[in-house]
N, C-alpha and C positions, 0 to 999 in steps of 0.2 A: 432483341438486340444481342442477347445472350449467345444466340446459336451462330450468329455472324464471327462475334468474338472467339466463340469457341473454335470455329473454321480457320480462323487466324493463328490461333496459338495451335492447333493440330497440325497445319502445315508448317509451321515455324519448327516444332519438334520433329516432322518426318524430313524436312529439307536439311535440319543441323544435324539430326542422327545420321541421315543417309550420305548425305554429300559432305558433312564435315568428318565424317570416319573415311572417306576416301582422300581429302586434302589432308589432314590432320594425322592419320594413321594409316593411311593405305599402303605404303611401303611395311607395314608390319603386319597387317592382316588380309592383303591380297583380295583378290575379286570375291572369293568367297566370303571373308569376313565383312566386307561391305555390303553385299548381297543380304547378309542376315542383319545388318545394322538397316538396311531399309525395312526388311520385311517386319522386325521386332520393334521398330519406331511406329508402323502403322498398326501392329496388332495392339501396342498398348494403348494407342490413341482410340481404336474402335472401341476399348471398354470404358476409356475415360471420358471421352467426348460423344460417343454415338448416342447416348441417351438424351443429349442435348441438341445436337445438330445433325446426326446420322452420320457424322465422320466421313464426309467426302474428302475434304483435304485435296483434291484435285479436280481443275476443271472439267477433264475429259470425264470423270465419273459424275459429276455435277449435271452433264450433257446427258449422260445414258440414263440416270433418274428422272431427268425433266423429260426425255422422251418415253420414259415409262410412267408418265403422269403421276410421280410419287412427290412433286415438288412443284411449287409456283414459279411462274417465269420471273417474277420480281425477286423472290427468293434465291432462285438460281443465279441472277445477274448478281447478286449482293453477295452470295457464297463466293463466286469467281473472283470479285475484287477483294474479298478478303483472303482469299488463299494466295493471291498474287503477293500482297503486302505482306503476308505472314513469311512466303518465299523470299521475299527481297531483304527482309529484315534477317532473317535467319543466315542469308548470303553475306550480307554485311557484318554479323557479329563473327561468322567463321573467317572472314578476311582479316578482321581486326586481331583477332587469335593468331593467325598463320602469320601476320607482319611481326608477331611477338618472338618469331624463332630465331635463331642465330642467322644472320645474313637477311634478314626480312621475309618477304615474299611479294612477288609480282604477278598478279593475276592474268595480266596479258602474256606473261610468259609461262607462266606454270599452268594458267587454265580454270583454276577454281573449281574443277568437278563438271565443267560447261559439256554440253553435249555436242557431237560434230560428226561430218561424215566427209568422205573422201581422206584428204592427208590428216585432217583432225578427227577422224574415227580411230579408236585405240588399235584396231587390226585393218585401217586402211580400206574399209569397205566403202563402196561406190555409194552415190547418193540414191540410186534406184534400190539397193538392197537394204540400206538404212531406213528408208520411207517404208519399203515392206515390212520390216522387222519391227518398226513402231507401231504400225496399223495393227500388224498379229498380237503384238504382245499386250499392247493397250486393249484389244478386243478382249484376250484372256482375264485381264484385270476386270473389266466392266461385267462380263459375263458372270465371272466369281461373285461380284458384290450383288449383282441382281440375283443371282440365284441362292447365294446363301442368306440373304435379307428377306427374300420370299415368305410369304405368309405360311407357307407349307414346309419351310426349311425348319430343320431342328432348331430349337430356342438356345441361344446361348453360345453357338460355334461359328457364328459369322466370323469373328475375329480371327479364329484360327486359321479357318480358310482362306481369308483375303491376306492374312500377314504371310502366310505360307507360299500363295501363289505369287506374291510381290517379291519374294526369296526367289522363286523359279524364275521369275522374269529377269531379275538382276543376272541371276548367274548365265541365262542366255544373252541378254543384250549388252552387258557392260563391254564385252569386246568387241560390239558392233557399233553402238552410239555413246557409251557410257550409260546407256538406259535412261531415256526420259520417260515415257508412258503417263507424262504429267508436265503440262505446259508451264505451269506456275514453277515447278522445281528447276524447268530450264530458263525460264525468265530471269529469276533470280540470280544466278551466277553470271549469265551472258551481259547482265546489265552494269557488271563490275570488270568483265573481262574485255568487253568492246570489241571493236575490230571484228575478227572472223568470226567471233561467236554471236555477235547481232546480225552478221549477215547470213548465218546460217540456222538463225532461230526459225524462221518461218517454218522450217520442217517439223521442228518440235512443238508446234502449235498445230499445224494443219494434220500431219499423220495420226496423232493421237485422238483428235477430236473425231476424226474420220472412223478411226478404229473403235472408238466409243458408239458412234451412230450405228457402225455395223453391227456392234454386240447388242445393243437396243432392239434393234429390228429384228435380229435373229432371234433373242430372248422371247421376243413377243410373238413369233412364231412357232417355237416349241413348247412356250408355256399353255398356248391356246386361249379361250375365251373366258375363263375364269375371272371374277371380278377383283380387281386392284384395289387395295387399301392406298389411301392418300397418306400423306405425312400426318395430318392432322389425326385421321381415323388410327392409324398405326401407333402415336403415342397415346391416344385413348386406350387403345387395346393393350399397351404395355401396361399403364396404371391399373387396368382391371387386372390383369394377370400378377402382378404384383401383391395386389390387394387380397387376391385368392389365394395367392403362395405364402402370405403371411396368415392368413386365418388357417391353411392347413397346417403350419408349422405349429402356431399355437396349439392346434388340436391335438398334434403329434406329441407334444411337449407334456400336455396335460395327460 
């Protein structure tokens, strides 16, 4: 149960930090600031809840990890539900805060950071361009997650790599779609905006999941046939590694 709660809380932090920065401070910090808000939120959560749940906080990442056979189907399904709930709760809190501003806040008019294409794209990009961007950028994210958390990857640096790539993704994607690459992040605001946001939501579910599948398949090809650790085996390996480090540290201090 702890890992499911961790996914809910982690997604709440990501959406509140990222979407919240856009809604509540976007006029002050601009695209660059919002991009760093998303990246830093994810980086912080990787080190905070990563040891508990793996810090997916994104249904697309969960799909990629599932395809890499690092999580069970049951856990993946519950993770996705927890992530969506976390995103909805975060969007609700953002809206409640925004309504406290002078003049209030109308999500249907102001958008609440919802993702969109066509006339609802910040740059007016077409549906095809937005779909391709979301597929490509999500593939970047999932590929980075799979690679940086691989058994052969340097220990302890996954959060930096993942946080930085999410920042990069937002720098590219915000002018196109407001950047989703995360169906839960898109579902949360859309439920409160309703109207056009709900009508366009399908793209921000389908494209990220497709991009995640592409990344997982590509990674399985380039990685080769080495044995992959399951989530349970990875947790056991982490405990063993921590014990070894503690013994080494104590020996050095002596």
